[in-house]
mmCIF file of the N, C-alpha and C atoms, coordinates in Angstrom:
data_MODEL
# 
_entry.id   MODEL 
# 
loop_
_atom_site.group_PDB 
_atom_site.id 
_atom_site.type_symbol 
_atom_site.label_atom_id 
_atom_site.label_alt_id 
_atom_site.label_comp_id 
_atom_site.label_asym_id 
_atom_site.label_entity_id 
_atom_site.label_seq_id 
_atom_site.pdbx_PDB_ins_code 
_atom_site.Cartn_x 
_atom_site.Cartn_y 
_atom_site.Cartn_z 
_atom_site.occupancy 
_atom_site.B_iso_or_equiv 
_atom_site.pdbx_formal_charge 
_atom_site.auth_seq_id 
_atom_site.auth_comp_id 
_atom_site.auth_asym_id 
_atom_site.auth_atom_id 
_atom_site.pdbx_PDB_model_num 
ATOM 1   N N  . UNK A 1 1  ? 86.592 91.217  118.661 1.00 0.00 ? 1  UNK A N  1 
ATOM 2   C CA . UNK A 1 1  ? 87.477 91.966  117.528 1.00 0.00 ? 1  UNK A CA 1 
ATOM 3   C C  . UNK A 1 1  ? 88.018 93.225  117.883 1.00 0.00 ? 1  UNK A C  1 
ATOM 4   N N  . UNK A 1 2  ? 89.195 92.870  117.111 1.00 0.00 ? 2  UNK A N  1 
ATOM 5   C CA . UNK A 1 2  ? 89.941 93.731  117.229 1.00 0.00 ? 2  UNK A CA 1 
ATOM 6   C C  . UNK A 1 2  ? 89.623 94.911  116.229 1.00 0.00 ? 2  UNK A C  1 
ATOM 7   N N  . UNK A 1 3  ? 90.404 96.622  116.518 1.00 0.00 ? 3  UNK A N  1 
ATOM 8   C CA . UNK A 1 3  ? 89.942 97.534  115.887 1.00 0.00 ? 3  UNK A CA 1 
ATOM 9   C C  . UNK A 1 3  ? 91.277 97.350  115.016 1.00 0.00 ? 3  UNK A C  1 
ATOM 10  N N  . UNK A 1 4  ? 91.594 98.603  113.936 1.00 0.00 ? 4  UNK A N  1 
ATOM 11  C CA . UNK A 1 4  ? 92.273 98.164  113.304 1.00 0.00 ? 4  UNK A CA 1 
ATOM 12  C C  . UNK A 1 4  ? 92.133 99.941  113.066 1.00 0.00 ? 4  UNK A C  1 
ATOM 13  N N  . UNK A 1 5  ? 93.448 100.609 113.862 1.00 0.00 ? 5  UNK A N  1 
ATOM 14  C CA . UNK A 1 5  ? 93.151 102.279 113.275 1.00 0.00 ? 5  UNK A CA 1 
ATOM 15  C C  . UNK A 1 5  ? 93.201 102.284 111.497 1.00 0.00 ? 5  UNK A C  1 
ATOM 16  N N  . UNK A 1 6  ? 92.312 103.390 110.629 1.00 0.00 ? 6  UNK A N  1 
ATOM 17  C CA . UNK A 1 6  ? 93.126 103.866 109.471 1.00 0.00 ? 6  UNK A CA 1 
ATOM 18  C C  . UNK A 1 6  ? 92.748 105.123 109.116 1.00 0.00 ? 6  UNK A C  1 
ATOM 19  N N  . UNK A 1 7  ? 93.133 105.583 107.960 1.00 0.00 ? 7  UNK A N  1 
ATOM 20  C CA . UNK A 1 7  ? 93.491 106.677 107.361 1.00 0.00 ? 7  UNK A CA 1 
ATOM 21  C C  . UNK A 1 7  ? 91.878 107.436 107.060 1.00 0.00 ? 7  UNK A C  1 
ATOM 22  N N  . UNK A 1 8  ? 91.436 108.120 107.625 1.00 0.00 ? 8  UNK A N  1 
ATOM 23  C CA . UNK A 1 8  ? 90.344 108.645 107.091 1.00 0.00 ? 8  UNK A CA 1 
ATOM 24  C C  . UNK A 1 8  ? 89.723 109.706 108.085 1.00 0.00 ? 8  UNK A C  1 
ATOM 25  N N  . UNK A 1 9  ? 88.877 110.675 107.393 1.00 0.00 ? 9  UNK A N  1 
ATOM 26  C CA . UNK A 1 9  ? 88.355 111.813 108.293 1.00 0.00 ? 9  UNK A CA 1 
ATOM 27  C C  . UNK A 1 9  ? 87.653 111.694 109.275 1.00 0.00 ? 9  UNK A C  1 
ATOM 28  N N  . UNK A 1 10 ? 86.771 110.778 108.462 1.00 0.00 ? 10 UNK A N  1 
ATOM 29  C CA . UNK A 1 10 ? 85.840 110.627 109.869 1.00 0.00 ? 10 UNK A CA 1 
ATOM 30  C C  . UNK A 1 10 ? 85.625 109.329 110.410 1.00 0.00 ? 10 UNK A C  1 
ATOM 31  N N  . UNK A 1 11 ? 86.569 108.282 110.069 1.00 0.00 ? 11 UNK A N  1 
ATOM 32  C CA . UNK A 1 11 ? 86.372 106.768 110.783 1.00 0.00 ? 11 UNK A CA 1 
ATOM 33  C C  . UNK A 1 11 ? 87.589 106.736 111.757 1.00 0.00 ? 11 UNK A C  1 
ATOM 34  N N  . UNK A 1 12 ? 87.990 106.363 112.643 1.00 0.00 ? 12 UNK A N  1 
ATOM 35  C CA . UNK A 1 12 ? 88.783 106.537 113.817 1.00 0.00 ? 12 UNK A CA 1 
ATOM 36  C C  . UNK A 1 12 ? 89.209 105.065 113.717 1.00 0.00 ? 12 UNK A C  1 
ATOM 37  N N  . UNK A 1 13 ? 88.573 103.903 113.378 1.00 0.00 ? 13 UNK A N  1 
ATOM 38  C CA . UNK A 1 13 ? 88.890 102.477 113.373 1.00 0.00 ? 13 UNK A CA 1 
ATOM 39  C C  . UNK A 1 13 ? 87.739 101.423 112.976 1.00 0.00 ? 13 UNK A C  1 
ATOM 40  N N  . UNK A 1 14 ? 88.512 100.139 112.649 1.00 0.00 ? 14 UNK A N  1 
ATOM 41  C CA . UNK A 1 14 ? 87.079 99.231  112.162 1.00 0.00 ? 14 UNK A CA 1 
ATOM 42  C C  . UNK A 1 14 ? 87.964 97.942  112.772 1.00 0.00 ? 14 UNK A C  1 
ATOM 43  N N  . UNK A 1 15 ? 86.480 96.858  112.917 1.00 0.00 ? 15 UNK A N  1 
ATOM 44  C CA . UNK A 1 15 ? 86.989 96.303  113.010 1.00 0.00 ? 15 UNK A CA 1 
ATOM 45  C C  . UNK A 1 15 ? 85.961 94.918  112.344 1.00 0.00 ? 15 UNK A C  1 
ATOM 46  N N  . UNK A 1 16 ? 86.525 93.681  112.316 1.00 0.00 ? 16 UNK A N  1 
ATOM 47  C CA . UNK A 1 16 ? 85.274 92.722  111.408 1.00 0.00 ? 16 UNK A CA 1 
ATOM 48  C C  . UNK A 1 16 ? 84.635 90.981  112.010 1.00 0.00 ? 16 UNK A C  1 
ATOM 49  N N  . UNK A 1 17 ? 84.191 90.788  112.421 1.00 0.00 ? 17 UNK A N  1 
ATOM 50  C CA . UNK A 1 17 ? 84.006 89.258  112.836 1.00 0.00 ? 17 UNK A CA 1 
ATOM 51  C C  . UNK A 1 17 ? 83.511 88.624  111.795 1.00 0.00 ? 17 UNK A C  1 
ATOM 52  N N  . UNK A 1 18 ? 84.138 87.501  111.272 1.00 0.00 ? 18 UNK A N  1 
ATOM 53  C CA . UNK A 1 18 ? 84.045 86.836  109.963 1.00 0.00 ? 18 UNK A CA 1 
ATOM 54  C C  . UNK A 1 18 ? 83.351 85.901  110.292 1.00 0.00 ? 18 UNK A C  1 
ATOM 55  N N  . UNK A 1 19 ? 83.348 85.500  111.118 1.00 0.00 ? 19 UNK A N  1 
ATOM 56  C CA . UNK A 1 19 ? 82.224 84.188  111.764 1.00 0.00 ? 19 UNK A CA 1 
ATOM 57  C C  . UNK A 1 19 ? 80.638 84.862  111.850 1.00 0.00 ? 19 UNK A C  1 
ATOM 58  N N  . UNK A 1 20 ? 80.557 85.948  111.865 1.00 0.00 ? 20 UNK A N  1 
ATOM 59  C CA . UNK A 1 20 ? 79.332 86.623  112.285 1.00 0.00 ? 20 UNK A CA 1 
ATOM 60  C C  . UNK A 1 20 ? 78.804 87.698  110.932 1.00 0.00 ? 20 UNK A C  1 
ATOM 61  N N  . UNK A 1 21 ? 79.951 87.817  110.366 1.00 0.00 ? 21 UNK A N  1 
ATOM 62  C CA . UNK A 1 21 ? 79.680 89.514  109.612 1.00 0.00 ? 21 UNK A CA 1 
ATOM 63  C C  . UNK A 1 21 ? 79.597 90.394  109.842 1.00 0.00 ? 21 UNK A C  1 
ATOM 64  N N  . UNK A 1 22 ? 79.757 90.524  111.119 1.00 0.00 ? 22 UNK A N  1 
ATOM 65  C CA . UNK A 1 22 ? 79.719 91.861  111.565 1.00 0.00 ? 22 UNK A CA 1 
ATOM 66  C C  . UNK A 1 22 ? 80.520 93.190  111.042 1.00 0.00 ? 22 UNK A C  1 
ATOM 67  N N  . UNK A 1 23 ? 80.815 94.068  110.833 1.00 0.00 ? 23 UNK A N  1 
ATOM 68  C CA . UNK A 1 23 ? 81.346 95.142  110.693 1.00 0.00 ? 23 UNK A CA 1 
ATOM 69  C C  . UNK A 1 23 ? 81.039 96.007  112.183 1.00 0.00 ? 23 UNK A C  1 
ATOM 70  N N  . UNK A 1 24 ? 82.314 96.479  113.074 1.00 0.00 ? 24 UNK A N  1 
ATOM 71  C CA . UNK A 1 24 ? 81.939 97.447  113.448 1.00 0.00 ? 24 UNK A CA 1 
ATOM 72  C C  . UNK A 1 24 ? 82.950 98.810  112.639 1.00 0.00 ? 24 UNK A C  1 
ATOM 73  N N  . UNK A 1 25 ? 82.837 100.142 113.021 1.00 0.00 ? 25 UNK A N  1 
ATOM 74  C CA . UNK A 1 25 ? 83.096 101.286 112.418 1.00 0.00 ? 25 UNK A CA 1 
ATOM 75  C C  . UNK A 1 25 ? 82.846 101.707 113.782 1.00 0.00 ? 25 UNK A C  1 
ATOM 76  N N  . UNK A 1 26 ? 84.296 102.881 114.173 1.00 0.00 ? 26 UNK A N  1 
ATOM 77  C CA . UNK A 1 26 ? 84.423 103.362 114.996 1.00 0.00 ? 26 UNK A CA 1 
ATOM 78  C C  . UNK A 1 26 ? 84.999 104.637 114.391 1.00 0.00 ? 26 UNK A C  1 
ATOM 79  N N  . UNK A 1 27 ? 83.580 106.035 115.108 1.00 0.00 ? 27 UNK A N  1 
ATOM 80  C CA . UNK A 1 27 ? 83.701 106.867 114.309 1.00 0.00 ? 27 UNK A CA 1 
ATOM 81  C C  . UNK A 1 27 ? 84.741 108.270 114.961 1.00 0.00 ? 27 UNK A C  1 
ATOM 82  N N  . UNK A 1 28 ? 85.065 108.834 114.636 1.00 0.00 ? 28 UNK A N  1 
ATOM 83  C CA . UNK A 1 28 ? 85.856 110.228 115.161 1.00 0.00 ? 28 UNK A CA 1 
ATOM 84  C C  . UNK A 1 28 ? 85.221 111.006 115.999 1.00 0.00 ? 28 UNK A C  1 
ATOM 85  N N  . UNK A 1 29 ? 83.826 111.144 115.876 1.00 0.00 ? 29 UNK A N  1 
ATOM 86  C CA . UNK A 1 29 ? 83.112 111.740 116.530 1.00 0.00 ? 29 UNK A CA 1 
ATOM 87  C C  . UNK A 1 29 ? 82.656 110.997 117.939 1.00 0.00 ? 29 UNK A C  1 
ATOM 88  N N  . UNK A 1 30 ? 82.950 109.561 117.918 1.00 0.00 ? 30 UNK A N  1 
ATOM 89  C CA . UNK A 1 30 ? 83.378 108.915 119.175 1.00 0.00 ? 30 UNK A CA 1 
ATOM 90  C C  . UNK A 1 30 ? 82.031 107.511 118.666 1.00 0.00 ? 30 UNK A C  1 
ATOM 91  N N  . UNK A 1 31 ? 81.025 107.511 118.276 1.00 0.00 ? 31 UNK A N  1 
ATOM 92  C CA . UNK A 1 31 ? 80.411 107.036 117.528 1.00 0.00 ? 31 UNK A CA 1 
ATOM 93  C C  . UNK A 1 31 ? 81.176 105.166 117.817 1.00 0.00 ? 31 UNK A C  1 
ATOM 94  N N  . UNK A 1 32 ? 79.862 104.355 118.174 1.00 0.00 ? 32 UNK A N  1 
ATOM 95  C CA . UNK A 1 32 ? 80.510 103.099 116.841 1.00 0.00 ? 32 UNK A CA 1 
ATOM 96  C C  . UNK A 1 32 ? 79.289 102.397 116.926 1.00 0.00 ? 32 UNK A C  1 
ATOM 97  N N  . UNK A 1 33 ? 79.312 101.960 115.497 1.00 0.00 ? 33 UNK A N  1 
ATOM 98  C CA . UNK A 1 33 ? 78.114 101.471 114.645 1.00 0.00 ? 33 UNK A CA 1 
ATOM 99  C C  . UNK A 1 33 ? 78.185 100.019 114.144 1.00 0.00 ? 33 UNK A C  1 
ATOM 100 N N  . UNK A 1 34 ? 77.313 99.032  114.309 1.00 0.00 ? 34 UNK A N  1 
ATOM 101 C CA . UNK A 1 34 ? 77.707 97.497  113.788 1.00 0.00 ? 34 UNK A CA 1 
ATOM 102 C C  . UNK A 1 34 ? 77.202 97.380  112.797 1.00 0.00 ? 34 UNK A C  1 
ATOM 103 N N  . UNK A 1 35 ? 77.655 97.083  111.848 1.00 0.00 ? 35 UNK A N  1 
ATOM 104 C CA . UNK A 1 35 ? 76.300 96.512  110.629 1.00 0.00 ? 35 UNK A CA 1 
ATOM 105 C C  . UNK A 1 35 ? 76.960 95.274  110.498 1.00 0.00 ? 35 UNK A C  1 
ATOM 106 N N  . UNK A 1 36 ? 75.851 94.501  109.910 1.00 0.00 ? 36 UNK A N  1 
ATOM 107 C CA . UNK A 1 36 ? 75.378 93.372  109.601 1.00 0.00 ? 36 UNK A CA 1 
ATOM 108 C C  . UNK A 1 36 ? 75.440 92.896  108.777 1.00 0.00 ? 36 UNK A C  1 
ATOM 109 N N  . UNK A 1 37 ? 75.806 91.463  108.199 1.00 0.00 ? 37 UNK A N  1 
ATOM 110 C CA . UNK A 1 37 ? 75.982 90.801  106.661 1.00 0.00 ? 37 UNK A CA 1 
ATOM 111 C C  . UNK A 1 37 ? 76.612 91.178  106.020 1.00 0.00 ? 37 UNK A C  1 
ATOM 112 N N  . UNK A 1 38 ? 77.964 92.103  106.685 1.00 0.00 ? 38 UNK A N  1 
ATOM 113 C CA . UNK A 1 38 ? 79.258 92.169  105.869 1.00 0.00 ? 38 UNK A CA 1 
ATOM 114 C C  . UNK A 1 38 ? 80.106 90.830  105.722 1.00 0.00 ? 38 UNK A C  1 
ATOM 115 N N  . UNK A 1 39 ? 80.624 90.689  104.622 1.00 0.00 ? 39 UNK A N  1 
ATOM 116 C CA . UNK A 1 39 ? 81.453 89.776  104.734 1.00 0.00 ? 39 UNK A CA 1 
ATOM 117 C C  . UNK A 1 39 ? 83.107 89.682  104.459 1.00 0.00 ? 39 UNK A C  1 
ATOM 118 N N  . UNK A 1 40 ? 83.665 88.847  104.469 1.00 0.00 ? 40 UNK A N  1 
ATOM 119 C CA . UNK A 1 40 ? 85.013 89.662  104.475 1.00 0.00 ? 40 UNK A CA 1 
ATOM 120 C C  . UNK A 1 40 ? 85.520 89.816  103.163 1.00 0.00 ? 40 UNK A C  1 
ATOM 121 N N  . UNK A 1 41 ? 84.346 89.558  101.858 1.00 0.00 ? 41 UNK A N  1 
ATOM 122 C CA . UNK A 1 41 ? 85.189 90.299  101.044 1.00 0.00 ? 41 UNK A CA 1 
ATOM 123 C C  . UNK A 1 41 ? 85.129 91.780  101.081 1.00 0.00 ? 41 UNK A C  1 
ATOM 124 N N  . UNK A 1 42 ? 83.762 92.400  101.381 1.00 0.00 ? 42 UNK A N  1 
ATOM 125 C CA . UNK A 1 42 ? 83.300 93.102  101.666 1.00 0.00 ? 42 UNK A CA 1 
ATOM 126 C C  . UNK A 1 42 ? 84.055 94.105  102.547 1.00 0.00 ? 42 UNK A C  1 
ATOM 127 N N  . UNK A 1 43 ? 84.590 93.118  103.850 1.00 0.00 ? 43 UNK A N  1 
ATOM 128 C CA . UNK A 1 43 ? 85.743 94.095  104.899 1.00 0.00 ? 43 UNK A CA 1 
ATOM 129 C C  . UNK A 1 43 ? 87.195 94.378  103.896 1.00 0.00 ? 43 UNK A C  1 
ATOM 130 N N  . UNK A 1 44 ? 87.583 93.409  103.154 1.00 0.00 ? 44 UNK A N  1 
ATOM 131 C CA . UNK A 1 44 ? 88.476 93.489  102.353 1.00 0.00 ? 44 UNK A CA 1 
ATOM 132 C C  . UNK A 1 44 ? 88.591 94.765  101.951 1.00 0.00 ? 44 UNK A C  1 
ATOM 133 N N  . UNK A 1 45 ? 87.163 94.834  100.851 1.00 0.00 ? 45 UNK A N  1 
ATOM 134 C CA . UNK A 1 45 ? 87.655 96.247  99.628  1.00 0.00 ? 45 UNK A CA 1 
ATOM 135 C C  . UNK A 1 45 ? 87.508 97.183  100.507 1.00 0.00 ? 45 UNK A C  1 
ATOM 136 N N  . UNK A 1 46 ? 86.915 96.982  101.870 1.00 0.00 ? 46 UNK A N  1 
ATOM 137 C CA . UNK A 1 46 ? 86.811 98.516  102.492 1.00 0.00 ? 46 UNK A CA 1 
ATOM 138 C C  . UNK A 1 46 ? 88.066 98.977  102.800 1.00 0.00 ? 46 UNK A C  1 
ATOM 139 N N  . UNK A 1 47 ? 88.496 98.016  103.174 1.00 0.00 ? 47 UNK A N  1 
ATOM 140 C CA . UNK A 1 47 ? 90.199 98.406  104.046 1.00 0.00 ? 47 UNK A CA 1 
ATOM 141 C C  . UNK A 1 47 ? 90.781 98.862  103.043 1.00 0.00 ? 47 UNK A C  1 
ATOM 142 N N  . UNK A 1 48 ? 90.828 98.265  101.645 1.00 0.00 ? 48 UNK A N  1 
ATOM 143 C CA . UNK A 1 48 ? 91.511 98.665  100.756 1.00 0.00 ? 48 UNK A CA 1 
ATOM 144 C C  . UNK A 1 48 ? 91.291 99.724  99.494  1.00 0.00 ? 48 UNK A C  1 
ATOM 145 N N  . UNK A 1 49 ? 90.359 100.356 99.945  1.00 0.00 ? 49 UNK A N  1 
ATOM 146 C CA . UNK A 1 49 ? 89.771 101.514 99.293  1.00 0.00 ? 49 UNK A CA 1 
ATOM 147 C C  . UNK A 1 49 ? 90.564 102.265 99.220  1.00 0.00 ? 49 UNK A C  1 
ATOM 148 N N  . UNK A 1 50 ? 90.696 103.388 98.167  1.00 0.00 ? 50 UNK A N  1 
ATOM 149 C CA . UNK A 1 50 ? 91.250 104.806 98.339  1.00 0.00 ? 50 UNK A CA 1 
ATOM 150 C C  . UNK A 1 50 ? 90.719 105.472 99.019  1.00 0.00 ? 50 UNK A C  1 
ATOM 151 N N  . UNK A 1 51 ? 89.355 105.550 99.189  1.00 0.00 ? 51 UNK A N  1 
ATOM 152 C CA . UNK A 1 51 ? 88.396 106.083 100.701 1.00 0.00 ? 51 UNK A CA 1 
ATOM 153 C C  . UNK A 1 51 ? 87.376 105.390 101.320 1.00 0.00 ? 51 UNK A C  1 
ATOM 154 N N  . UNK A 1 52 ? 88.193 105.480 102.604 1.00 0.00 ? 52 UNK A N  1 
ATOM 155 C CA . UNK A 1 52 ? 87.298 104.363 103.572 1.00 0.00 ? 52 UNK A CA 1 
ATOM 156 C C  . UNK A 1 52 ? 85.900 104.786 103.085 1.00 0.00 ? 52 UNK A C  1 
ATOM 157 N N  . UNK A 1 53 ? 86.278 106.458 103.563 1.00 0.00 ? 53 UNK A N  1 
ATOM 158 C CA . UNK A 1 53 ? 84.400 106.848 104.489 1.00 0.00 ? 53 UNK A CA 1 
ATOM 159 C C  . UNK A 1 53 ? 83.431 107.079 102.753 1.00 0.00 ? 53 UNK A C  1 
ATOM 160 N N  . UNK A 1 54 ? 84.314 106.962 101.760 1.00 0.00 ? 54 UNK A N  1 
ATOM 161 C CA . UNK A 1 54 ? 83.288 106.859 100.892 1.00 0.00 ? 54 UNK A CA 1 
ATOM 162 C C  . UNK A 1 54 ? 82.907 105.675 100.325 1.00 0.00 ? 54 UNK A C  1 
ATOM 163 N N  . UNK A 1 55 ? 83.568 104.642 100.171 1.00 0.00 ? 55 UNK A N  1 
ATOM 164 C CA . UNK A 1 55 ? 83.439 102.930 100.212 1.00 0.00 ? 55 UNK A CA 1 
ATOM 165 C C  . UNK A 1 55 ? 82.338 102.600 101.234 1.00 0.00 ? 55 UNK A C  1 
ATOM 166 N N  . UNK A 1 56 ? 82.835 103.127 102.301 1.00 0.00 ? 56 UNK A N  1 
ATOM 167 C CA . UNK A 1 56 ? 81.135 102.673 103.619 1.00 0.00 ? 56 UNK A CA 1 
ATOM 168 C C  . UNK A 1 56 ? 80.059 103.502 102.886 1.00 0.00 ? 56 UNK A C  1 
ATOM 169 N N  . UNK A 1 57 ? 80.166 104.195 102.655 1.00 0.00 ? 57 UNK A N  1 
ATOM 170 C CA . UNK A 1 57 ? 78.972 105.489 101.857 1.00 0.00 ? 57 UNK A CA 1 
ATOM 171 C C  . UNK A 1 57 ? 78.045 104.537 100.754 1.00 0.00 ? 57 UNK A C  1 
ATOM 172 N N  . UNK A 1 58 ? 78.747 104.293 100.106 1.00 0.00 ? 58 UNK A N  1 
ATOM 173 C CA . UNK A 1 58 ? 78.604 103.945 98.638  1.00 0.00 ? 58 UNK A CA 1 
ATOM 174 C C  . UNK A 1 58 ? 77.801 102.689 98.862  1.00 0.00 ? 58 UNK A C  1 
ATOM 175 N N  . UNK A 1 59 ? 78.543 101.729 99.533  1.00 0.00 ? 59 UNK A N  1 
ATOM 176 C CA . UNK A 1 59 ? 79.039 99.823  99.774  1.00 0.00 ? 59 UNK A CA 1 
ATOM 177 C C  . UNK A 1 59 ? 78.121 99.214  101.000 1.00 0.00 ? 59 UNK A C  1 
ATOM 178 N N  . UNK A 1 60 ? 78.014 100.139 101.920 1.00 0.00 ? 60 UNK A N  1 
ATOM 179 C CA . UNK A 1 60 ? 77.342 99.881  103.109 1.00 0.00 ? 60 UNK A CA 1 
ATOM 180 C C  . UNK A 1 60 ? 76.055 100.209 104.137 1.00 0.00 ? 60 UNK A C  1 
ATOM 181 N N  . UNK A 1 61 ? 76.303 101.597 104.141 1.00 0.00 ? 61 UNK A N  1 
ATOM 182 C CA . UNK A 1 61 ? 75.581 102.304 104.560 1.00 0.00 ? 61 UNK A CA 1 
ATOM 183 C C  . UNK A 1 61 ? 74.290 102.374 103.687 1.00 0.00 ? 61 UNK A C  1 
ATOM 184 N N  . UNK A 1 62 ? 72.625 101.968 104.746 1.00 0.00 ? 62 UNK A N  1 
ATOM 185 C CA . UNK A 1 62 ? 71.941 102.103 103.688 1.00 0.00 ? 62 UNK A CA 1 
ATOM 186 C C  . UNK A 1 62 ? 71.433 100.948 103.238 1.00 0.00 ? 62 UNK A C  1 
ATOM 187 N N  . UNK A 1 63 ? 72.633 99.915  103.355 1.00 0.00 ? 63 UNK A N  1 
ATOM 188 C CA . UNK A 1 63 ? 72.456 98.607  102.511 1.00 0.00 ? 63 UNK A CA 1 
ATOM 189 C C  . UNK A 1 63 ? 72.901 97.316  103.476 1.00 0.00 ? 63 UNK A C  1 
ATOM 190 N N  . UNK A 1 64 ? 73.135 97.380  104.680 1.00 0.00 ? 64 UNK A N  1 
ATOM 191 C CA . UNK A 1 64 ? 72.888 96.751  105.846 1.00 0.00 ? 64 UNK A CA 1 
ATOM 192 C C  . UNK A 1 64 ? 72.724 97.116  106.860 1.00 0.00 ? 64 UNK A C  1 
ATOM 193 N N  . UNK A 1 65 ? 71.815 96.260  107.881 1.00 0.00 ? 65 UNK A N  1 
ATOM 194 C CA . UNK A 1 65 ? 71.558 96.981  108.975 1.00 0.00 ? 65 UNK A CA 1 
ATOM 195 C C  . UNK A 1 65 ? 72.240 96.904  109.773 1.00 0.00 ? 65 UNK A C  1 
ATOM 196 N N  . UNK A 1 66 ? 72.073 97.850  110.467 1.00 0.00 ? 66 UNK A N  1 
ATOM 197 C CA . UNK A 1 66 ? 73.240 98.614  111.613 1.00 0.00 ? 66 UNK A CA 1 
ATOM 198 C C  . UNK A 1 66 ? 72.460 99.473  112.746 1.00 0.00 ? 66 UNK A C  1 
ATOM 199 N N  . UNK A 1 67 ? 73.023 99.042  114.238 1.00 0.00 ? 67 UNK A N  1 
ATOM 200 C CA . UNK A 1 67 ? 72.902 99.753  115.437 1.00 0.00 ? 67 UNK A CA 1 
ATOM 201 C C  . UNK A 1 67 ? 73.925 100.197 115.950 1.00 0.00 ? 67 UNK A C  1 
ATOM 202 N N  . UNK A 1 68 ? 73.606 101.076 116.919 1.00 0.00 ? 68 UNK A N  1 
ATOM 203 C CA . UNK A 1 68 ? 74.530 101.887 117.529 1.00 0.00 ? 68 UNK A CA 1 
ATOM 204 C C  . UNK A 1 68 ? 74.951 100.865 119.032 1.00 0.00 ? 68 UNK A C  1 
ATOM 205 N N  . UNK A 1 69 ? 76.280 101.052 118.816 1.00 0.00 ? 69 UNK A N  1 
ATOM 206 C CA . UNK A 1 69 ? 76.698 99.866  119.796 1.00 0.00 ? 69 UNK A CA 1 
ATOM 207 C C  . UNK A 1 69 ? 77.206 101.298 120.758 1.00 0.00 ? 69 UNK A C  1 
ATOM 208 N N  . UNK A 1 70 ? 76.694 100.742 122.563 1.00 0.00 ? 70 UNK A N  1 
ATOM 209 C CA . UNK A 1 70 ? 76.887 101.551 123.631 1.00 0.00 ? 70 UNK A CA 1 
ATOM 210 C C  . UNK A 1 70 ? 78.812 100.984 124.134 1.00 0.00 ? 70 UNK A C  1 
# 
């Protein structure tokens, strides 16, 4: 997966694998988290949101299983 830089105060870059519906989020603090079950439609909505961080918090965090990637 290739990360794409985004404009956000907390998020540095995002990657998505449409085959596994896995979303990777690299935070500016350095951590990378994988969110499972995020389909291409939700990924597109995230990337086009006025506030990527707000969208992530409202529609992905707490709604999709996640784990920290080393």
